[in-house]
C-alpha positions in Angstrom: 130.9 -30.1 -51.7 127.5 -31.5 -52.7 125.8 -34.2 -50.7 125.4 -37.3 -52.9 121.9 -38.8 -52.8 120.7 -42.3 -54.0 117.0 -42.7 -54.8 115.8 -46.3 -54.9 112.6 -46.6 -57.0 113.4 -43.5 -58.9 110.8 -44.4 -61.6 107.9 -44.6 -59.0 105.5 -41.8 -58.0 107.6 -40.5 -55.1 110.9 -41.4 -56.6 110.2 -39.0 -59.5 109.1 -36.2 -57.2 112.2 -36.5 -55.1 114.4 -36.5 -58.3 112.7 -33.4 -59.6 113.3 -31.5 -56.3 116.9 -32.9 -56.0 117.8 -31.7 -59.5 116.9 -28.2 -58.4 119.0 -28.3 -55.3 122.4 -26.5 -54.9 123.5 -28.5 -51.9 122.6 -32.1 -52.9 123.2 -34.0 -56.1 121.7 -37.2 -57.5 124.5 -39.8 -57.4 122.3 -42.7 -58.4 118.7 -43.8 -59.1 117.8 -47.4 -58.7 115.4 -49.1 -61.2 113.8 -52.5 -60.8 114.0 -53.0 -64.6 116.3 -51.1 -67.0 113.9 -51.7 -69.9 111.1 -49.8 -68.3 112.3 -46.2 -68.1 109.1 -44.1 -68.1 108.6 -41.1 -70.4 108.4 -38.9 -67.3 111.8 -40.2 -66.0 113.3 -39.7 -69.5 112.2 -36.0 -69.5 114.3 -35.4 -66.4 117.4 -35.9 -68.6 119.3 -37.8 -66.0 122.6 -39.3 -67.2 122.1 -43.0 -68.0 125.3 -43.7 -66.0 123.4 -42.7 -62.9 120.5 -45.1 -63.4 121.1 -48.7 -62.4 119.4 -51.9 -61.3 122.3 -52.7 -59.0 121.3 -51.8 -55.4 124.7 -52.3 -53.8 126.7 -50.3 -56.4 124.2 -47.5 -56.3 124.2 -47.2 -52.5 128.0 -47.6 -52.2 128.5 -44.4 -54.2 126.2 -42.1 -52.2 126.3 -40.2 -48.9 122.6 -40.7 -48.1 119.7 -42.8 -49.4 116.1 -41.6 -49.6 113.7 -44.6 -49.6 110.0 -44.3 -50.6 109.6 -47.8 -51.9 107.8 -50.9 -50.5 108.5 -52.7 -47.2 110.2 -55.8 -48.5 112.5 -53.9 -50.9 113.0 -51.3 -48.2 114.6 -53.9 -46.0 117.1 -54.8 -48.7 117.9 -51.1 -49.0 118.4 -50.9 -45.2 120.9 -53.8 -45.2 122.9 -52.2 -48.0 123.0 -48.9 -46.1 124.3 -50.8 -43.1 126.9 -52.7 -45.1 128.3 -49.5 -46.7 127.7 -47.3 -43.6 125.4 -44.9 -45.4 122.8 -42.6 -43.9 119.1 -43.3 -44.6 115.9 -41.3 -44.8 112.8 -43.6 -44.8 109.4 -42.5 -46.1 108.1 -46.0 -46.8 105.1 -47.2 -44.9 103.2 -50.4 -44.3 106.0 -52.2 -42.3 105.4 -55.3 -40.2 106.3 -55.1 -36.5 109.3 -57.3 -37.2 110.5 -55.0 -39.9 110.1 -51.9 -37.6 112.2 -53.8 -35.0 114.9 -54.3 -37.6 115.0 -50.6 -38.5 115.2 -49.6 -34.9 118.1 -52.1 -34.4 119.9 -50.8 -37.5 119.7 -47.2 -36.2 122.3 -48.2 -33.6 124.8 -48.6 -36.4 123.7 -45.8 -38.9 121.7 -42.6 -38.8 118.1 -43.2 -39.9 115.3 -40.7 -40.1 112.0 -42.5 -40.4 108.7 -40.7 -40.9 105.3 -41.9 -42.3 104.8 -38.4 -43.7 107.5 -36.0 -44.6 105.1 -33.0 -44.9 106.0 -30.2 -42.6 102.2 -29.4 -42.3 101.4 -33.0 -41.2 104.1 -32.9 -38.6 102.7 -29.7 -37.2 99.2 -31.3 -37.1 100.7 -34.2 -35.2 101.7 -31.8 -32.4 98.3 -30.2 -32.4 96.6 -33.6 -32.2 98.8 -34.4 -29.2 97.8 -31.2 -27.4 94.1 -31.8 -28.1 94.4 -35.4 -26.9 96.0 -34.3 -23.6 93.2 -31.7 -23.1 90.0 -33.6 -24.2 91.0 -37.0 -25.5 89.7 -39.0 -22.6 86.3 -37.4 -22.8 85.9 -37.5 -26.6 85.0 -39.9 -29.4 88.0 -39.9 -31.7 87.9 -40.6 -35.4 90.6 -40.4 -38.0 89.3 -39.9 -41.5 91.6 -40.2 -44.6 91.3 -40.1 -48.3 94.1 -41.3 -50.7 94.4 -42.3 -54.4 93.1 -45.7 -55.5 96.6 -47.1 -55.9 97.6 -46.7 -52.2 97.9 -50.2 -50.7 98.3 -49.8 -46.9 95.1 -49.0 -45.0 95.0 -47.2 -42.6 97.8 -45.1 -44.0 101.1 -44.6 -42.1 100.1 -41.1 -41.4 96.8 -42.1 -39.8 98.6 -44.6 -37.7 101.1 -41.9 -36.6 98.1 -39.8 -35.5 96.7 -42.8 -33.6 100.1 -43.3 -31.9 100.2 -39.6 -30.8 96.7 -39.9 -29.4 97.3 -43.1 -27.5 100.6 -41.8 -26.0 98.7 -38.8 -24.7 95.8 -40.7 -23.1 97.9 -43.8 -22.0 96.3 -46.1 -24.6 92.9 -46.0 -23.0 90.7 -45.5 -26.0 89.8 -47.2 -29.3 90.4 -44.9 -32.2 88.0 -45.3 -35.2 89.6 -45.2 -38.7 87.7 -44.3 -41.9 89.6 -44.9 -45.1 88.8 -44.0 -48.7 90.9 -45.2 -51.7 89.2 -43.3 -54.6 90.5 -41.3 -57.5 93.8 -39.5 -57.6 93.8 -37.7 -54.2 97.3 -37.1 -52.9 96.2 -37.3 -49.3 93.6 -35.8 -47.0 93.6 -36.4 -43.2 91.2 -35.3 -40.5 91.3 -36.1 -36.8 87.9 -35.4 -35.2 87.3 -35.1 -31.5 83.6 -35.3 -30.7 82.3 -34.1 -27.3 78.7 -34.1 -26.2 77.8 -30.7 -27.6 80.7 -29.8 -30.0 83.4 -31.3 -32.1 86.9 -30.2 -33.0 88.6 -31.1 -36.3 92.3 -30.9 -37.2 92.5 -31.2 -40.9 95.4 -31.4 -43.5 95.0 -31.4 -47.2 97.8 -32.3 -49.6 97.6 -30.7 -53.1 100.9 -32.0 -54.5 103.3 -34.9 -53.8 106.1 -32.3 -54.0 105.4 -31.4 -50.3 106.7 -34.9 -49.3 109.7 -34.6 -51.6 110.6 -31.2 -50.3 110.4 -32.5 -46.7 112.5 -35.5 -47.6 115.2 -33.4 -49.2 115.4 -31.0 -46.3 115.5 -33.9 -43.9 118.4 -35.5 -45.9 120.4 -32.3 -45.7 119.8 -32.0 -42.0 120.8 -35.7 -41.5 124.2 -35.4 -43.1 126.2 -34.6 -39.9 124.1 -36.7 -37.6 125.5 -39.7 -35.7 123.9 -43.2 -35.5 120.3 -43.1 -34.1 116.7 -43.1 -35.0 115.3 -39.6 -35.9 111.9 -38.3 -36.8 110.6 -35.2 -38.6 109.8 -33.8 -35.2 113.6 -33.9 -34.4 114.3 -32.2 -37.7 111.7 -29.5 -37.1 112.7 -29.3 -33.4 109.1 -29.6 -32.3 
């Protein structure tokens, strides 16, 4: 039996990528895609040939009919999605970034009622880099200058990115929050996402670098995470849990 997936913001950049991967899956099926405006179905969305009955502006109806929701929208709308998932007891995968501390607290509280996997970056490569950054921080973090350098497309709003903040969190956990981390952010062109964490010692430097060539890597990770989540109990999970890192 296929797992039914709801994609809010299906007409957006990541919504489209997730839909493309989902339509190729044998274990999951698109039960609904949520639009903010029915009159603005993009040419790219039309080319996917999704049944019009599966596209809706009704958040509650769309989520009620799914098993799991994959959210890559914006923080305020994401909180509406969260409440709907709680009301209908649905599982939730969150790739949205840019939350306030109050919104993060609400997500953490909601995870006591429903299973939630939250990650600022669904890429398997990025999550492996996070583990490498933790190891490097434990070894040399206290004796290094540490810089996080990122480059994203010009339309990305949050700065630093959620991924850069995840790197910062890993570093500060390793060195007990003892050091200021320098962020350098570029928002130019159509770059999917490049991240470098640079540890500079007196006579050498070490760089951990990840380059994204296609948004499909995030969609692939989200779909794999959704499949993994389907038998999980209430709780807050991460990509590290999924990858068993």
